[in-house]
N, C-alpha and C positions, 0 to 999 in steps of 0.2 A: 792586194797586201794587208792591207788591213784586217780581209777574211780569214787568210793566213795567220795572221797574229792572233785575232780574238780566238780563233780553233786549236790554236797552242793554248794560249793561259784557261780555255776551257778543258783541253785533256790534261794540263796541269791540274787543275783545278779537281778533277775526277782521280785522278790516279792519287794526288793529296789524302782527300777523302777517305779513298780505299785504303790507304795506307795507317789513315789514326784508325779507322775503325778495327783494321785486322788488327795494328800494336795495340789498341785497349783490349779486343777480343782474347790476345794471347798473354796478353799481361793478368786478366782477370783467371784467365784455368790457372797462366803460371800458380797465383798466389792460392788457388784452391787445390790445385796438388801439394804445396810446398805446405798449405793448413791441414790437410788430410792426414800426411806424413807425421808430423806432429802431434796429432790427435791418435791415430795408430799407436806411435812410440807411447804417448800417455793412458790410452785406454784400450784395454783387451777386449776386442769385438768381440771375443768368442767365450773365455773363462771370465764374465761379467759377476760381480759380486753376490748379483741378488739372485740368477742360476745359482750360486755355490751354496748360500746363505740355502734357498728352498730347498736344494739335496742336503743339506746336515740336518733341515727341519723334517725331513722326511724318514732317515735314518733314526732320527728319533723317537719318529710317529711313523712306522711303517704300515696301518693299515688307514692312512690318511689319503682317502683317493680323490678329493678335492685337488689338494696338495700335488697329488701326482700327476694328475692331470693339469693342471697349472704349470708345472714345471715342463710335459709335454708339449706345453701350448705354446711356451717360453723358448724350448729349443728347436721349435721351427722356427720362428721369427730372427733366433738367432741366423739358421742356418741362411734362411731368405737375406737375412742382409749380409752376411758373408758374399754369396755369391752377386748381389749387387752394388755390392763395394767393390769388390775387383771390376765386376763389370766398368763403373765409375772409372775407374784405376785407369787401367788400359782403354776406355774413349779417351778419358782427356789426354793422355801422350799423346793418342793420333790428333786428335782436336786442337793441342800446342802447336804440334808437329807443320799442320796444316796451315793454320793461322802465321804462323813463321813464318814458310814457303811464302804465302800471299804478302805478307809486309815485306818482303827484299822485293818482289816484283815489281809489287806499285812502288816502292822508293826507287828503285833502277829508274823507271819510266818515269817517273816525278823528274828526279836528276837531270836527267837524258831532255826536259822539253824544257830546261831554263832557259832565262833569255842568259846573254853575255852578261859579264860584268861590266859595270860603267866603263869609262875610261879612267885609266888613274895611272900613277907610275910606274915603268916595268918593278922595282923594287917592291912598291906597294901589292901590286899582283901575285908577285913570286911569293911573299908573305901570306897573303891572303888564301891563293890555295894550299900552299903548305899548312897553314894554320886548319883550314879545312877539312884537306885529304888526312891531318891527324885525330879532328875531333872523330871525322866518319869511322877511322881507324879502333878507336880507343870504344867509340860507341857502339860499334859493332860486336867487336871484341867483346865488350862485355854483355852487350845483349845477347849475342848467341854461347856465353858460358854461363849465363841465367840459366836461359831454356837447355842448357846439356845437364846442370847442375837438376833441373827441372826433371829429365827426361830418367837421371840417375834416380832420382825420388822415387819418381812412379814405378820404376821397376822395383828397385828396394821395396817400394808401399808393395806390390804386388805379388812379390815375393816373400813377404813378411806375414800376408794374409795368410798364405796357402802355409805357410811354417807353423802359424799358430792356430790356424784350422786342423790343421793334421796332429800335431801337437795334442792339441788338445784332445783330440778321440783316437790317439794310440797307443797302445802301450810302447816303451823303451823297447829297438829293436834289440836283436841276440848279438851279442861279439864273437869272435872269432879266437878271440885270447884263450876263452877255457879251451882245454883239452878234450876232446872225445872220452866217450868210455870207450869204445873198439878202434880200433888201429882202421887208417883209411888206407885203400889200397888202389892202384890202377888196373884200369881193367885189364881183365886176364884173357889172355891171349889165345893160350891151349881152346882145342874145339872140348865143351862139354854135353854131355846129351842130359836136357833137361828132361822130366817124365813128369809131365803134370797128370795126374791120374783122375781125368774130370767121369770117365764114364761114369766110374759107380759112384758120383757123387750125383750124375745127371740121372739116376735110375733111381736114388732115391728120392724125387719130387713124386713121383707116382705112388711111394709106398704111405697109404692112407694114416696107419697107428704106429709108425716107427715111434721106439721108445728114446728118452732123452737118454745124449753122449753122457757118459762117463763125465764127472769132472777132473779138469787137469791139476793136478798138485802141483802147488806154487815153487817152483827149485829158486833158492836165491841165491844157489852157485852160478858158476858162468858157463856149467856144460847146456850143452844142448836141449831142450824140451821136446819130448818124444814126437814124433810127427803120426798128425792123423790127418786122413781124408778129409777134405771140407763135404761139408753134410748141409743137407736144402731142406727146408721145414717146407714139409705138404701145406697146397692154397690153402689158402684165406679167404673168404670173403670181400676182403683188403685187397686182395693180390690179384682177382678173377679177371680184373682187365687187361692185365699184364698178359699171367702164366695162360698159356693152352693158344700162344701164337709164335711162330716162329720167328719172331724178333722182340725180346732179345732172347739169344739163344740159350738150350742148357748149362752146354760149358759158361758162358756170361753169366746168368743166374748161378751158378757154383763159387763163383767166384766177384772181384768188386773192381771191375776192369775202367772206371772213369770217374768222373766230379757225379756224387749222387748216384752210384752206380751203375748199373746196366742201364743204357739208354738214357743214363742220363736223368730218369724220372724218380731218383728221389727215394727208392724202394731198394733194401737188402732180401734175400730170401736165404738168407741164413738165420740156424734156430738156436736156442740155450743160450742165449746171449746174457750175459751178466749185468746185474743191474745193481752190485756194488763196488765200491773200491774205495780207496783212500790213498791219494798219489804223495800226501806226507806221510805217512806211515810206512806206505808200503803194500797197503795189502790190498791183494788181488791183482797187484802191479807186475809182471812178468818178469818184463825187461821195460828199462829205459836208456835211451842213447842218444846224447849230442848230435843234433846235423851238421854238417861244415858250416854252410853259407845259407842261413837265416832265408825265407822264402814265405808266401800266402798259400801257394799250392797244396792239395791236399794230396794223403794216399790213396795207389790203386793198387790192384793185390790180384796176381793169378798164380795159381801155385801155391811154393813156399814162399816166392819173391815178392816182395815190397816196391814198389819206386817212387821217389820223390826226385825234386830237382832244386837248386839251387843258383843264385846268379848276384852278382851285383854290377855296378858298371864296368868293370872288367873282366869279371869271369864269369862261365855260365857252366854249370857243372848237372849230370844225372847220376842216383845214388840210389844203388839197388842191394836190398836189408836180405838178411831170410830172415822171414816173420817170425821161426820158431824162436829162435834167442837172441835176433835185435843186431848180428853181425854184419858188418859194414863189405859185401860180396866185393864190387865194386865200382870205383867212382869215372867215368867217363866226362871228360873234357869237351867241350864242345868250342871249338874254334878253328879259323881258317876253313872257313864254309866262304865260297865265291858271293860274290856281292854284297857282303855283310860290312855296314859301314864301319870305319872306323873308330866312333864315338858313339856312344850308346848313346839313345834319347834322354830325355829330360821324363822323369817319372816322380809322380810323390812319394812321399814313405808308407801311406796303408796300400797302395799297389806294390811299388817296386818293380824289380826287373824280370821277375819267374813268378805272378800272380798266376797264369793258369796251370789249371791240373793238368797231369799228362792219361795216355789212355794206353792199352795194350791189347792186341786182340791174341794174347799166347805163345807169342811167338818171337813178334818184336814188342816193342815200347819206343813210343813218339811222344816226345817234347816239342813248346813252342815259347819262346821269349820276345822280352819285351821290343829288341829290336830289330823284328823278324826273322828270328833263326830258328827254322826246323829242321829236325834230324830224326833218323829212325835208329835204332840200334839192338843187334842182338839180348838173347838174354842172360850173352856172356860180355854185353859192354864195347861191340866191337862194331863200330859204324857202318851199317848199308847204306843209307843215303843221306845227305845232310843239303840245303837251299836255303838260302835266303827271299822272303814272300815280300820284301820292298819295306822299308823302313813304319812302322804303322804310324798315321799322324794323330795323335791320342795324347789331350794335354791329362790325362790322369798317368798312365802306361796300358798297356793290351792287358785285358785277363781272361778272355772268352776260352773257354778248356776245351780239348779236343774229343772227339767221337771216333769209333771205328764202324765200320758198316760193311760186311764181308770185305772186300780188297779195297775198298775206299775209306780213306781217313778224312774226315770232314771238318772243315773250318770254316769258321765264323770270324771275318775279319772286316766288320765294321769298322772302317776311319774316315775320317774331315776326304782327305783324295779322292780314293775310289772303294765303297763298300762292295765286298763280294761275299757270297759262299761259293765254296772253293772244294773240290772233291781231288782228292790226290792219289796216289798207286802206293799201296801200302807196301807195294815190291820192290818198285825205285823211283818215287816218288815224283814221278811224273803226271800232269795236269791229266786229271778224267774230263770235269767239266769244271766251269765257272761262269756264273752266274752272277749279272751285274743287281747292286740293289739300291735305290734311293731311299735310300735314309740317313740317319745323324747316325754318329756315334753310341756304339753302346759295347757296355761290358759285358752280359749276360751271354750263358753258352746253350748250344743247340739240346735241342732235343730229339728223340727221333722215336716215333710214336706207328702203330699201326691203327690205321681209323679207316672203315668202310672200303677194306681191301689193300688200300693204300699204305705206302709204307712211307711217313713224311719226315722231311726233316723241319720243325719247328722252330723258327726264331722270331725274337721279339726288341725290336727299336723303333724307337723317333722315327715316324709315326706310326708305325702298323704292326702287328703279327703276322707272318706270313709261313706258307707253307710251300716248301718244295718236293718233288720226285726225287727221290734220297738215289736212284739210279742214274738220273739225266739232269739232273740240277730245276727242272722245268719249274717254272711258278704252279703250285696248283689251286691256292685261295691266298687272300691279300683282304683284312681289314686293317683301317684306320679308326685305332681307338686307344692309342698310350701314347704319352708324350713324356720329354723330358731326357734326363742322362739315365738308362735304362741298365738296370743291375742287375734285377731278379730272373731269373729263368722261367718260363712255360712251367705248367702242369697240366696232364693230361688224363682223363678217370672216363670210362664210359662213352669216350667219344666224344666227349666236350673239356675245349681248351682253356685253361684257366692264367690269366696275366695279371701284372699289377709292376705298379713304382709309384713312387712317392711321387707328391703333387698333383699325383692326375686320378688314377681309379682303379676298384679291381672288374674285373669283366670277364664274364663267363661265354664262353665262346661256341656255337653251335658252325661248325668247319663243312666246307663242301665249295662247291661250284658259287654260292651266292652265300657266302658265310651272313650269320647273325648276332646279334647279342642277343643272347638269354635274359643276363639280369648283372647290373650295375652296383655296387656299392661302394661308399667315397669315406669310409669312417676309419678304419685300420691300411694300412698302406706299408709297403716294402721298399727301402731304397738298395739292399743289399740282399737278403736272406731270400732264397726261391722256396715257394710254396709246396706243399706236399697233398696228393690225395689217396683216403682211404676208404674205398668202398664209397657212401655220399658223405663222408664228412673230409672240407678244405681244412687245412692247415694253414693259418697266415702268420707268419713272424715279423715282427719289427725292431730297428735295429736299435729301437731305445726301449724295448723292455717289455711290450704285450705282444700275447698270442691268443690270437682269436679261432676256433671254429664257427665254419659257415656251412648250413644246408646249401651243398652243392648243385642238387636240382634247381632251389626256389633263394638261394641267398642270403635267407633269414641264418641272424647269427644263432647259435647254441649254445656257447660261450666263450665270454674271454677272463683271460688272466692274466694278471699282472707281475712281471717278476724284477725283482733288484736292478740287475744288472741287463745291458743289453747284447742283442747279437749277430753275429758276423756272417756265423756259418749258417750253414741252411738247415731242415729238418730234414732227419732219415727215420725213414717209417720200416720194422723189425723187429719181427716176432709179433705182431701187434699192438707195440708199440711205438710211441713218440722217441728219437733219441735227439736233445736239441741243448750242444754246447754254448753257454754263454760268455761273452769276452773275456770273464775272469775265468775261466776254466771249470764252473760246473756244470754237470752234463744232466738237464732238465729231462727226468724219464715218466711219461704219462701215459695212459689210453690212448689211443685213438678210436674216439667213440663220443659217443653224442655227450655226455657231460663229460666234464672234468675228474680226472681221477689220477691223482700222484703215485708215483710208484717209487720212485726214490730222486734223490739230489745228490750223487757220489761226486765230490771235489778233484780233482789234477793237481790242486796245488802249483798251478800253474798256467801264466794268462794265455789265451787262445781263440784265432780269429778263423780258422781251418775246420772244414766238415770232416765228422769220422768216419774207415772204414769199417768194414764189420766181414770176418773172415773165419771158418770153421770154430763157431764159439766165441769169439775174441774178438774185442773192440782196439782198434789202431788210431792213435791222437796223435796231430803232430801240434804241440804246444808252441810257445813262443820258443825256445831254446831247443829241447828235449822230442823225443817222438817216442811214444810210450804202446804199451801192450798192456791190454786190462783184461784178464781172464780168470777163471775158477780153479 
C-alpha cells in the first residue's frame, strides 16, 4: 500500500509541475500576443515615419544617391520585419493552443490522482465539493475565454499586418460604380467568321527594307479607326535568338498572344511603336474605356481582338474588345463549373482573383482564376470547355499566366498541396500530361524556348529552375539555385537561362543534362518584374525603382539607373527599345544597349501594375481602371 501511495504522490507531483510549466508558458505567450496586438495598433510596421521622412527628403533632393540607397535598405528591412512579424504571430497562436491543451491534460491527471477528502460531515462535504466545482468552472471559463480572445487577437494581428503591408504598397482599387465608356454586352450567340489575316504579316518578317507604316490619324469621335494588317519589324540582333526557329510561330509573332508576348519571353516583334503620348491631355490616345471588374492581368491580342479578364470573390468574367476602337464586343461569365468551390479562396489585394494573364492560339482564348477554374472560349465568347483544377493552396492567390504550344495549354500550378506542371488539350481540356514538382509555392509564369534542339518549358520556383519537354512533360534538367517566394519568370537568350528572386540571387544558367551556373550576382534583385534579354544585354528591373543592365555573358554591370517610382510591370523589348511601365503609369522608354539612353517617359495619367501589349504600331495598357490604346 505504501508503494502505491508513493507512486500516486509522485504522479501527482509530476502532473502538477507539468500543469504549472504549461500554464506559465501559455500565460507568457498570451501576454506577448496581447502586447504585440497593442503595439501593431499604435505603430504602423510598414509606413514608418523614418521612411516617409526619407522619401520626402528624396523628393526635395532627387539626385541624392546616398539617400536613395538608404531608403532602399530601409525598405528591405521593413519587408523582412513584416514577414518575421507575421510568422511570430502565427507561431504564437499555435504555441498558445498547444500550451493550453497540455495544461488541461495535466490538470485533469492531477485531480484524478488526488486523495479522497478527509472525513467531514455530509453537509460540509457537499459544500466543499460544490465550491470546488464552481471555482473550477469559473477559472476554466475565464482561462478559456482569455485564450479565445488571445487567439482572436492573433488572427486579427496577422490580418492587420497583411492589410497594412498591401495598402502601403498598392494603389486604391477601382470601383464598379463608374459607368463604362462602352456598352457591356452578353456573349454573342450567332456564328461569326473571324478572319485574322496573319499570312501577310508573317511574310513581312522576311522583308529586309520595309518602309515604316503611315501614322494612324487620331480620331476623337466614336467612329471605328481604320483597320490595318499587323506589321512585323525585320529581325534585329536583339531578336536573333528567337526568330528563325519554329517556336514562336510567325502567327504568334504577328500578334501578342500571352503574358510578355509570344512564348512569354518579353519580346514584341511589332514595328513603328509610338514613344510620345500624354494620358491627361489625350495626346496620341486613340481610345480609352473602363474595364468592368478590376484585375491585375495584362492584355493579350490576336488580330483585331483584345482579351482581358476580371474577377472578385463572387464574379469571374472574360472580356473581348475590338482593339481598333475600344468597343466591348462581348462579356463571358465563367460560372457553373463542375468542382468549382462554393466560396472563393482568400487572396491579398495586390494579387486579386484574376492575376493570371490569358492566352490565345488564334482560335480560342483561355483564362484561369484564383479558385482553380479554367475555361476555353471561342472568339465569339461561347464556352468550348471548362473545368476546375482544384483550389490552389496559395497564401497570396494564384497568378501564374498561361501559354499555348500547338495543341497544348501549359499551366504552371505550383501551390502547397501538390505542385505540378500540366498540359491540357486546347480542344477539349483533357489532361495530356501532368508532372509533379518538388517545389514550394510560385507566382512566376512559364516560358517556352528552343534550346539545343529541344522545345522546353522553363519554370522557376524555390528551390530550383527546371526545364521540361513541352510534348511529354518529362524533366530535362533541374538546378537548385533559387529561394524564397518566387515572382519573376526566367529570361532566355543565346542558349542561356537567367533567373532571379529577391533575397536570393541572379543566376546565369548553362542548361543541359548537367546544368551549371555560369555567373551569379547579388546586388540588384526583383520580387515581381521579370528580366528581358536583348543580344548580350540583360535588363533587370527591381520593384523599388532600380533598373540595371548586365553583360549577359560575364555578369558585369554595364549601367544602372534609379527611378522615382517602383515597378511591378515587366519590361518588353520592342523595336530596339525597352518599354517599362512604372507604378505611377509613366512609361520609361530607353535603348536596349550597352549604355543607358533615354528615349522618352510619357505618362498615362493613371496608375498601373500591368505589363503592356503591342500590336500594329500601337501600345495597349491596362491601367488601374481603364484600358488604353496608344498610337500615332
